[in-house]
PDB file with one MODEL, atoms N, CA, C and O in Angstrom:
MODEL        1
ATOM      1  N   MET A   1      16.153   9.326   2.283  1.00  0.00           N
ATOM      2  CA  MET A   1      17.541   8.493   1.928  1.00  0.00           C
ATOM      3  C   MET A   1      17.953   7.703   0.421  1.00  0.00           C
ATOM      4  O   MET A   1      17.082   7.218  -0.301  1.00  0.00           O
ATOM      5  N   LYS A   2      19.620   7.660   0.042  1.00  0.00           N
ATOM      6  CA  LYS A   2      19.832   8.147  -0.688  1.00  0.00           C
ATOM      7  C   LYS A   2      19.813   6.341  -1.781  1.00  0.00           C
ATOM      8  O   LYS A   2      20.130   5.211  -1.411  1.00  0.00           O
ATOM      9  N   PHE A   3      19.475   6.669  -2.674  1.00  0.00           N
ATOM     10  CA  PHE A   3      20.217   5.435  -4.025  1.00  0.00           C
ATOM     11  C   PHE A   3      20.614   4.529  -3.579  1.00  0.00           C
ATOM     12  O   PHE A   3      20.035   3.452  -3.439  1.00  0.00           O
ATOM     13  N   GLU A   4      21.750   4.841  -3.260  1.00  0.00           N
ATOM     14  CA  GLU A   4      22.863   3.475  -2.652  1.00  0.00           C
ATOM     15  C   GLU A   4      22.454   3.753  -1.243  1.00  0.00           C
ATOM     16  O   GLU A   4      22.374   4.977  -1.131  1.00  0.00           O
ATOM     17  N   GLU A   5      22.282   3.407  -0.586  1.00  0.00           N
ATOM     18  CA  GLU A   5      21.587   3.495   0.711  1.00  0.00           C
ATOM     19  C   GLU A   5      20.600   2.934   0.616  1.00  0.00           C
ATOM     20  O   GLU A   5      20.390   2.209   1.589  1.00  0.00           O
ATOM     21  N   SER A   6      19.627   2.913  -0.348  1.00  0.00           N
ATOM     22  CA  SER A   6      18.141   2.578  -0.155  1.00  0.00           C
ATOM     23  C   SER A   6      18.916   0.630  -1.171  1.00  0.00           C
ATOM     24  O   SER A   6      18.315  -0.360  -0.752  1.00  0.00           O
ATOM     25  N   LEU A   7      19.771   0.391  -2.010  1.00  0.00           N
ATOM     26  CA  LEU A   7      20.660  -0.404  -2.741  1.00  0.00           C
ATOM     27  C   LEU A   7      20.853  -1.247  -1.777  1.00  0.00           C
ATOM     28  O   LEU A   7      20.414  -2.396  -1.813  1.00  0.00           O
ATOM     29  N   LYS A   8      21.906  -0.498  -0.280  1.00  0.00           N
ATOM     30  CA  LYS A   8      22.184  -1.945   0.506  1.00  0.00           C
ATOM     31  C   LYS A   8      21.236  -2.222   1.277  1.00  0.00           C
ATOM     32  O   LYS A   8      20.947  -3.352   1.670  1.00  0.00           O
ATOM     33  N   GLU A   9      20.685  -1.208   1.548  1.00  0.00           N
ATOM     34  CA  GLU A   9      19.353  -1.583   2.480  1.00  0.00           C
ATOM     35  C   GLU A   9      18.442  -2.973   2.300  1.00  0.00           C
ATOM     36  O   GLU A   9      17.990  -3.716   3.171  1.00  0.00           O
ATOM     37  N   LEU A  10      18.357  -3.035   1.052  1.00  0.00           N
ATOM     38  CA  LEU A  10      17.425  -4.041   0.560  1.00  0.00           C
ATOM     39  C   LEU A  10      18.208  -4.922   0.355  1.00  0.00           C
ATOM     40  O   LEU A  10      17.527  -5.897   0.039  1.00  0.00           O
ATOM     41  N   ASP A  11      19.784  -5.318   0.333  1.00  0.00           N
ATOM     42  CA  ASP A  11      20.729  -6.057   0.004  1.00  0.00           C
ATOM     43  C   ASP A  11      20.693  -6.716   1.228  1.00  0.00           C
ATOM     44  O   ASP A  11      21.594  -7.549   1.133  1.00  0.00           O
ATOM     45  N   VAL A  12      20.054  -6.856   2.581  1.00  0.00           N
ATOM     46  CA  VAL A  12      20.442  -6.498   3.889  1.00  0.00           C
ATOM     47  C   VAL A  12      19.408  -7.601   3.753  1.00  0.00           C
ATOM     48  O   VAL A  12      19.716  -8.781   3.587  1.00  0.00           O
ATOM     49  N   ILE A  13      17.633  -6.953   3.865  1.00  0.00           N
ATOM     50  CA  ILE A  13      16.785  -7.301   4.090  1.00  0.00           C
ATOM     51  C   ILE A  13      17.199  -8.598   2.997  1.00  0.00           C
ATOM     52  O   ILE A  13      17.084  -9.760   3.387  1.00  0.00           O
ATOM     53  N   VAL A  14      17.444  -8.441   2.300  1.00  0.00           N
ATOM     54  CA  VAL A  14      16.923 -10.108   0.939  1.00  0.00           C
ATOM     55  C   VAL A  14      17.886 -11.322   1.178  1.00  0.00           C
ATOM     56  O   VAL A  14      17.889 -12.438   0.657  1.00  0.00           O
ATOM     57  N   ASP A  15      19.171 -10.442   2.670  1.00  0.00           N
ATOM     58  CA  ASP A  15      20.205 -11.543   2.620  1.00  0.00           C
ATOM     59  C   ASP A  15      19.330 -12.943   4.099  1.00  0.00           C
ATOM     60  O   ASP A  15      19.531 -14.143   4.290  1.00  0.00           O
ATOM     61  N   LYS A  16      18.302 -11.806   4.866  1.00  0.00           N
ATOM     62  CA  LYS A  16      17.851 -12.033   5.900  1.00  0.00           C
ATOM     63  C   LYS A  16      16.895 -13.323   5.556  1.00  0.00           C
ATOM     64  O   LYS A  16      16.994 -14.521   5.824  1.00  0.00           O
ATOM     65  N   LEU A  17      15.754 -12.406   4.717  1.00  0.00           N
ATOM     66  CA  LEU A  17      14.048 -13.210   4.047  1.00  0.00           C
ATOM     67  C   LEU A  17      14.930 -14.918   3.622  1.00  0.00           C
ATOM     68  O   LEU A  17      14.385 -16.000   3.402  1.00  0.00           O
ATOM     69  N   GLU A  18      16.489 -14.564   3.632  1.00  0.00           N
ATOM     70  CA  GLU A  18      17.090 -15.741   2.023  1.00  0.00           C
ATOM     71  C   GLU A  18      17.886 -16.773   3.871  1.00  0.00           C
ATOM     72  O   GLU A  18      17.931 -17.999   3.980  1.00  0.00           O
ATOM     73  N   SER A  19      18.183 -16.136   4.558  1.00  0.00           N
ATOM     74  CA  SER A  19      18.094 -16.854   6.196  1.00  0.00           C
ATOM     75  C   SER A  19      17.347 -18.419   6.206  1.00  0.00           C
ATOM     76  O   SER A  19      17.718 -19.575   6.004  1.00  0.00           O
ATOM     77  N   GLY A  20      15.991 -17.677   6.589  1.00  0.00           N
ATOM     78  CA  GLY A  20      15.099 -19.454   6.101  1.00  0.00           C
ATOM     79  C   GLY A  20      14.851 -18.698   7.858  1.00  0.00           C
ATOM     80  O   GLY A  20      13.893 -19.333   8.300  1.00  0.00           O
ATOM     81  N   LYS A  21      15.248 -17.795   8.820  1.00  0.00           N
ATOM     82  CA  LYS A  21      15.523 -17.793  10.151  1.00  0.00           C
ATOM     83  C   LYS A  21      14.511 -16.991  10.911  1.00  0.00           C
ATOM     84  O   LYS A  21      14.532 -17.083  12.139  1.00  0.00           O
ATOM     85  N   LEU A  22      13.417 -16.030  10.196  1.00  0.00           N
ATOM     86  CA  LEU A  22      12.686 -15.229  10.644  1.00  0.00           C
ATOM     87  C   LEU A  22      11.862 -16.220  10.433  1.00  0.00           C
ATOM     88  O   LEU A  22      11.896 -17.290   9.825  1.00  0.00           O
ATOM     89  N   SER A  23      10.380 -15.061  11.690  1.00  0.00           N
ATOM     90  CA  SER A  23       9.211 -15.530  11.847  1.00  0.00           C
ATOM     91  C   SER A  23       8.294 -15.325  10.487  1.00  0.00           C
ATOM     92  O   SER A  23       8.487 -14.613   9.501  1.00  0.00           O
ATOM     93  N   LEU A  24       7.240 -16.214  10.817  1.00  0.00           N
ATOM     94  CA  LEU A  24       6.511 -15.359  10.186  1.00  0.00           C
ATOM     95  C   LEU A  24       5.687 -13.808   9.653  1.00  0.00           C
ATOM     96  O   LEU A  24       5.119 -13.431   8.628  1.00  0.00           O
ATOM     97  N   ASP A  25       5.960 -13.318  10.779  1.00  0.00           N
ATOM     98  CA  ASP A  25       5.827 -12.479  10.664  1.00  0.00           C
ATOM     99  C   ASP A  25       7.136 -11.696  10.331  1.00  0.00           C
ATOM    100  O   ASP A  25       7.473 -11.278   9.223  1.00  0.00           O
ATOM    101  N   GLU A  26       7.654 -11.608  11.247  1.00  0.00           N
ATOM    102  CA  GLU A  26       9.495 -11.069  10.506  1.00  0.00           C
ATOM    103  C   GLU A  26       9.152 -11.370   9.009  1.00  0.00           C
ATOM    104  O   GLU A  26       8.324 -10.557   8.599  1.00  0.00           O
ATOM    105  N   SER A  27       9.387 -11.939   8.423  1.00  0.00           N
ATOM    106  CA  SER A  27       9.193 -11.707   6.586  1.00  0.00           C
ATOM    107  C   SER A  27       8.109 -11.290   5.970  1.00  0.00           C
ATOM    108  O   SER A  27       7.979 -11.431   4.754  1.00  0.00           O
ATOM    109  N   VAL A  28       7.342 -10.817   6.609  1.00  0.00           N
ATOM    110  CA  VAL A  28       5.740 -10.583   6.198  1.00  0.00           C
ATOM    111  C   VAL A  28       6.787  -8.245   6.176  1.00  0.00           C
ATOM    112  O   VAL A  28       7.225  -7.425   5.368  1.00  0.00           O
ATOM    113  N   GLU A  29       6.614  -8.392   7.404  1.00  0.00           N
ATOM    114  CA  GLU A  29       7.006  -7.010   7.484  1.00  0.00           C
ATOM    115  C   GLU A  29       8.621  -6.671   7.296  1.00  0.00           C
ATOM    116  O   GLU A  29       8.877  -5.483   7.489  1.00  0.00           O
ATOM    117  N   LEU A  30       9.750  -7.507   6.954  1.00  0.00           N
ATOM    118  CA  LEU A  30      10.339  -6.932   6.158  1.00  0.00           C
ATOM    119  C   LEU A  30      10.433  -6.983   4.415  1.00  0.00           C
ATOM    120  O   LEU A  30      10.882  -6.278   3.512  1.00  0.00           O
ATOM    121  N   TYR A  31       9.563  -8.549   4.603  1.00  0.00           N
ATOM    122  CA  TYR A  31       9.403  -7.766   2.784  1.00  0.00           C
ATOM    123  C   TYR A  31       8.415  -6.488   1.943  1.00  0.00           C
ATOM    124  O   TYR A  31       8.403  -6.147   0.760  1.00  0.00           O
ATOM    125  N   SER A  32       7.697  -6.035   3.045  1.00  0.00           N
ATOM    126  CA  SER A  32       6.885  -4.920   3.000  1.00  0.00           C
ATOM    127  C   SER A  32       8.042  -4.308   2.939  1.00  0.00           C
ATOM    128  O   SER A  32       8.436  -3.807   1.886  1.00  0.00           O
ATOM    129  N   LYS A  33       8.730  -4.270   4.050  1.00  0.00           N
ATOM    130  CA  LYS A  33       9.668  -2.737   3.462  1.00  0.00           C
ATOM    131  C   LYS A  33      10.680  -2.888   2.373  1.00  0.00           C
ATOM    132  O   LYS A  33      11.133  -1.855   1.879  1.00  0.00           O
ATOM    133  N   GLY A  34      11.065  -3.978   1.965  1.00  0.00           N
ATOM    134  CA  GLY A  34      11.423  -3.972   0.826  1.00  0.00           C
ATOM    135  C   GLY A  34      11.266  -3.288   0.053  1.00  0.00           C
ATOM    136  O   GLY A  34      11.889  -2.378  -0.492  1.00  0.00           O
ATOM    137  N   MET A  35       9.447  -4.204  -0.094  1.00  0.00           N
ATOM    138  CA  MET A  35       8.895  -3.917  -1.767  1.00  0.00           C
ATOM    139  C   MET A  35       8.443  -1.285  -1.554  1.00  0.00           C
ATOM    140  O   MET A  35       8.291  -0.347  -2.337  1.00  0.00           O
ATOM    141  N   LYS A  36       8.458  -1.442  -0.413  1.00  0.00           N
ATOM    142  CA  LYS A  36       8.740   0.457  -0.460  1.00  0.00           C
ATOM    143  C   LYS A  36       9.543   0.471  -0.659  1.00  0.00           C
ATOM    144  O   LYS A  36       9.777   1.119  -1.679  1.00  0.00           O
ATOM    145  N   LEU A  37      10.840  -0.218   0.078  1.00  0.00           N
ATOM    146  CA  LEU A  37      12.268   0.503  -0.677  1.00  0.00           C
ATOM    147  C   LEU A  37      12.524   0.090  -2.256  1.00  0.00           C
ATOM    148  O   LEU A  37      12.804   0.972  -3.068  1.00  0.00           O
ATOM    149  N   CYS A  38      12.438  -0.984  -2.563  1.00  0.00           N
ATOM    150  CA  CYS A  38      12.413  -1.330  -4.735  1.00  0.00           C
ATOM    151  C   CYS A  38      11.336  -0.173  -5.160  1.00  0.00           C
ATOM    152  O   CYS A  38      11.350   0.046  -6.372  1.00  0.00           O
ATOM    153  N   LEU A  39      10.446   0.578  -4.442  1.00  0.00           N
ATOM    154  CA  LEU A  39       9.573   1.686  -4.944  1.00  0.00           C
ATOM    155  C   LEU A  39      10.348   2.503  -5.016  1.00  0.00           C
ATOM    156  O   LEU A  39      11.018   2.813  -6.001  1.00  0.00           O
ATOM    157  N   GLU A  40      10.351   2.978  -3.922  1.00  0.00           N
ATOM    158  CA  GLU A  40      11.115   3.844  -3.993  1.00  0.00           C
ATOM    159  C   GLU A  40      12.134   4.706  -5.004  1.00  0.00           C
ATOM    160  O   GLU A  40      12.134   5.814  -5.539  1.00  0.00           O
ATOM    161  N   CYS A  41      13.076   3.428  -4.937  1.00  0.00           N
ATOM    162  CA  CYS A  41      14.545   3.094  -5.841  1.00  0.00           C
ATOM    163  C   CYS A  41      14.155   3.510  -7.759  1.00  0.00           C
ATOM    164  O   CYS A  41      14.780   4.308  -8.458  1.00  0.00           O
ATOM    165  N   ALA A  42      12.860   2.592  -8.202  1.00  0.00           N
ATOM    166  CA  ALA A  42      11.974   2.918  -9.175  1.00  0.00           C
ATOM    167  C   ALA A  42      11.966   4.112  -9.256  1.00  0.00           C
ATOM    168  O   ALA A  42      12.804   4.524 -10.058  1.00  0.00           O
ATOM    169  N   ASP A  43      10.958   5.418  -8.427  1.00  0.00           N
ATOM    170  CA  ASP A  43      10.447   6.217  -8.477  1.00  0.00           C
ATOM    171  C   ASP A  43      11.710   7.096  -8.251  1.00  0.00           C
ATOM    172  O   ASP A  43      11.426   8.288  -8.125  1.00  0.00           O
ATOM    173  N   LYS A  44      13.337   6.736  -8.149  1.00  0.00           N
ATOM    174  CA  LYS A  44      14.647   7.401  -8.898  1.00  0.00           C
ATOM    175  C   LYS A  44      14.987   7.703  -9.993  1.00  0.00           C
ATOM    176  O   LYS A  44      15.185   8.626 -10.783  1.00  0.00           O
ATOM    177  N   LEU A  45      15.012   5.765  -9.683  1.00  0.00           N
ATOM    178  CA  LEU A  45      15.529   5.839 -11.504  1.00  0.00           C
ATOM    179  C   LEU A  45      14.740   6.319 -12.718  1.00  0.00           C
ATOM    180  O   LEU A  45      15.217   6.690 -13.790  1.00  0.00           O
ATOM    181  N   ASN A  46      13.281   6.242 -12.328  1.00  0.00           N
ATOM    182  CA  ASN A  46      12.599   7.045 -13.414  1.00  0.00           C
ATOM    183  C   ASN A  46      12.869   8.804 -13.293  1.00  0.00           C
ATOM    184  O   ASN A  46      12.630   9.662 -14.142  1.00  0.00           O
ATOM    185  N   GLU A  47      13.403   8.946 -12.029  1.00  0.00           N
ATOM    186  CA  GLU A  47      13.310  10.213 -12.175  1.00  0.00           C
ATOM    187  C   GLU A  47      14.777  11.320 -12.713  1.00  0.00           C
ATOM    188  O   GLU A  47      14.974  12.493 -13.030  1.00  0.00           O
ATOM    189  N   VAL A  48      15.633   9.881 -12.527  1.00  0.00           N
ATOM    190  CA  VAL A  48      16.715  10.460 -13.141  1.00  0.00           C
ATOM    191  C   VAL A  48      16.843  10.094 -15.148  1.00  0.00           C
ATOM    192  O   VAL A  48      17.424  10.550 -16.133  1.00  0.00           O
ATOM    193  N   LYS A  49      15.972   9.106 -14.827  1.00  0.00           N
ATOM    194  CA  LYS A  49      16.022   8.962 -16.616  1.00  0.00           C
ATOM    195  C   LYS A  49      15.602  10.029 -17.556  1.00  0.00           C
ATOM    196  O   LYS A  49      16.055  10.151 -18.694  1.00  0.00           O
ATOM    197  N   GLY A  50      14.635  10.858 -16.966  1.00  0.00           N
ATOM    198  CA  GLY A  50      13.799  11.720 -17.441  1.00  0.00           C
ATOM    199  C   GLY A  50      14.994  12.853 -17.454  1.00  0.00           C
ATOM    200  O   GLY A  50      15.270  13.355 -18.544  1.00  0.00           O
ATOM    201  N   LYS A  51      15.536  13.170 -16.568  1.00  0.00           N
ATOM    202  CA  LYS A  51      16.610  14.147 -16.016  1.00  0.00           C
ATOM    203  C   LYS A  51      17.761  14.150 -17.311  1.00  0.00           C
ATOM    204  O   LYS A  51      18.529  15.057 -17.632  1.00  0.00           O
ATOM    205  N   ILE A  52      17.570  12.710 -17.958  1.00  0.00           N
ATOM    206  CA  ILE A  52      18.924  11.938 -18.569  1.00  0.00           C
ATOM    207  C   ILE A  52      18.344  12.779 -20.235  1.00  0.00           C
ATOM    208  O   ILE A  52      18.917  13.471 -21.077  1.00  0.00           O
ATOM    209  N   ALA A  53      16.953  12.251 -20.073  1.00  0.00           N
ATOM    210  CA  ALA A  53      16.558  12.576 -21.877  1.00  0.00           C
ATOM    211  C   ALA A  53      16.570  14.589 -21.460  1.00  0.00           C
ATOM    212  O   ALA A  53      17.239  15.475 -21.991  1.00  0.00           O
ATOM    213  N   LEU A  54      15.949  14.638 -20.782  1.00  0.00           N
ATOM    214  CA  LEU A  54      16.038  16.599 -21.218  1.00  0.00           C
ATOM    215  C   LEU A  54      16.836  16.928 -21.586  1.00  0.00           C
ATOM    216  O   LEU A  54      16.752  17.611 -22.607  1.00  0.00           O
ATOM    217  N   LEU A  55      18.770  16.525 -20.703  1.00  0.00           N
ATOM    218  CA  LEU A  55      19.701  16.705 -21.471  1.00  0.00           C
ATOM    219  C   LEU A  55      19.968  16.276 -22.180  1.00  0.00           C
ATOM    220  O   LEU A  55      20.653  17.074 -22.820  1.00  0.00           O
ATOM    221  N   GLU A  56      19.901  14.918 -22.910  1.00  0.00           N
ATOM    222  CA  GLU A  56      20.004  14.842 -24.669  1.00  0.00           C
ATOM    223  C   GLU A  56      19.516  16.251 -25.418  1.00  0.00           C
ATOM    224  O   GLU A  56      19.842  17.285 -26.001  1.00  0.00           O
ATOM    225  N   GLU A  57      18.126  15.138 -24.741  1.00  0.00           N
ATOM    226  CA  GLU A  57      17.456  16.741 -25.688  1.00  0.00           C
ATOM    227  C   GLU A  57      18.095  18.439 -26.001  1.00  0.00           C
ATOM    228  O   GLU A  57      17.966  19.235 -26.931  1.00  0.00           O
ATOM    229  N   SER A  58      18.632  18.447 -25.028  1.00  0.00           N
ATOM    230  CA  SER A  58      19.032  19.450 -24.909  1.00  0.00           C
ATOM    231  C   SER A  58      20.615  19.733 -25.767  1.00  0.00           C
ATOM    232  O   SER A  58      20.939  20.560 -26.620  1.00  0.00           O
ATOM    233  N   GLN A  59      21.250  18.794 -25.185  1.00  0.00           N
ATOM    234  CA  GLN A  59      22.179  18.452 -26.106  1.00  0.00           C
ATOM    235  C   GLN A  59      21.964  18.717 -27.960  1.00  0.00           C
ATOM    236  O   GLN A  59      22.625  19.441 -28.705  1.00  0.00           O
ATOM    237  N   GLN A  60      20.852  17.871 -28.257  1.00  0.00           N
ATOM    238  CA  GLN A  60      21.131  17.261 -29.416  1.00  0.00           C
ATOM    239  C   GLN A  60      20.537  18.124 -30.186  1.00  0.00           C
ATOM    240  O   GLN A  60      20.414  18.019 -31.407  1.00  0.00           O
ATOM    241  N   GLY A  61      19.835  19.719 -28.952  1.00  0.00           N
ATOM    242  CA  GLY A  61      18.887  21.270 -30.188  1.00  0.00           C
ATOM    243  C   GLY A  61      20.777  21.562 -30.312  1.00  0.00           C
ATOM    244  O   GLY A  61      21.451  21.310 -31.311  1.00  0.00           O
ATOM    245  N   LEU A  62      21.280  22.127 -29.037  1.00  0.00           N
ATOM    246  CA  LEU A  62      22.591  22.222 -29.418  1.00  0.00           C
ATOM    247  C   LEU A  62      23.397  22.303 -30.414  1.00  0.00           C
ATOM    248  O   LEU A  62      23.980  23.248 -30.947  1.00  0.00           O
ATOM    249  N   VAL A  63      23.348  20.929 -30.646  1.00  0.00           N
ATOM    250  CA  VAL A  63      24.933  20.500 -32.086  1.00  0.00           C
ATOM    251  C   VAL A  63      23.906  20.866 -32.809  1.00  0.00           C
ATOM    252  O   VAL A  63      24.103  21.996 -33.255  1.00  0.00           O
ATOM    253  N   ALA A  64      22.572  20.284 -33.232  1.00  0.00           N
ATOM    254  CA  ALA A  64      21.641  21.445 -34.392  1.00  0.00           C
ATOM    255  C   ALA A  64      22.118  22.299 -34.840  1.00  0.00           C
ATOM    256  O   ALA A  64      22.864  22.383 -35.816  1.00  0.00           O
ATOM    257  N   LYS A  65      21.410  23.640 -33.597  1.00  0.00           N
ATOM    258  CA  LYS A  65      22.201  24.717 -33.724  1.00  0.00           C
ATOM    259  C   LYS A  65      23.491  24.741 -34.274  1.00  0.00           C
ATOM    260  O   LYS A  65      23.368  24.815 -35.497  1.00  0.00           O
ATOM    261  N   LEU A  66      24.842  24.710 -33.896  1.00  0.00           N
ATOM    262  CA  LEU A  66      25.743  24.974 -34.401  1.00  0.00           C
ATOM    263  C   LEU A  66      26.061  24.721 -35.354  1.00  0.00           C
ATOM    264  O   LEU A  66      26.881  25.400 -35.972  1.00  0.00           O
ATOM    265  N   VAL A  67      25.108  22.833 -36.153  1.00  0.00           N
ATOM    266  CA  VAL A  67      25.341  22.949 -37.442  1.00  0.00           C
ATOM    267  C   VAL A  67      24.724  23.885 -38.065  1.00  0.00           C
ATOM    268  O   VAL A  67      25.503  24.653 -38.630  1.00  0.00           O
ATOM    269  N   GLU A  68      23.903  24.071 -38.159  1.00  0.00           N
ATOM    270  CA  GLU A  68      23.270  24.913 -38.966  1.00  0.00           C
ATOM    271  C   GLU A  68      24.115  26.389 -39.131  1.00  0.00           C
ATOM    272  O   GLU A  68      24.590  26.753 -40.207  1.00  0.00           O
ATOM    273  N   VAL A  69      24.204  27.106 -37.965  1.00  0.00           N
ATOM    274  CA  VAL A  69      25.546  27.952 -38.330  1.00  0.00           C
ATOM    275  C   VAL A  69      26.568  27.622 -39.380  1.00  0.00           C
ATOM    276  O   VAL A  69      26.783  28.116 -40.486  1.00  0.00           O
ATOM    277  N   GLU A  70      26.969  26.928 -38.907  1.00  0.00           N
ATOM    278  CA  GLU A  70      27.775  26.221 -39.792  1.00  0.00           C
ATOM    279  C   GLU A  70      27.843  26.008 -41.257  1.00  0.00           C
ATOM    280  O   GLU A  70      28.720  25.291 -41.737  1.00  0.00           O
TER     281      GLU A  70
ENDMDL
END
């Protein structure tokens, strides 16, 4: 599932939980599903942060080489 889809689903879950119209069992089930989605989103964000860090590191290396050449 894409990150944006997970966020939308989390939003729906939060709305349902905040409605107060669910049974305890339904609430626990949705809460569990929401926590799983939250962890998946956090993992995806950490993956993207790592990729960005690598790109920035690569760019800094290229800039340093260009400065040395000049």
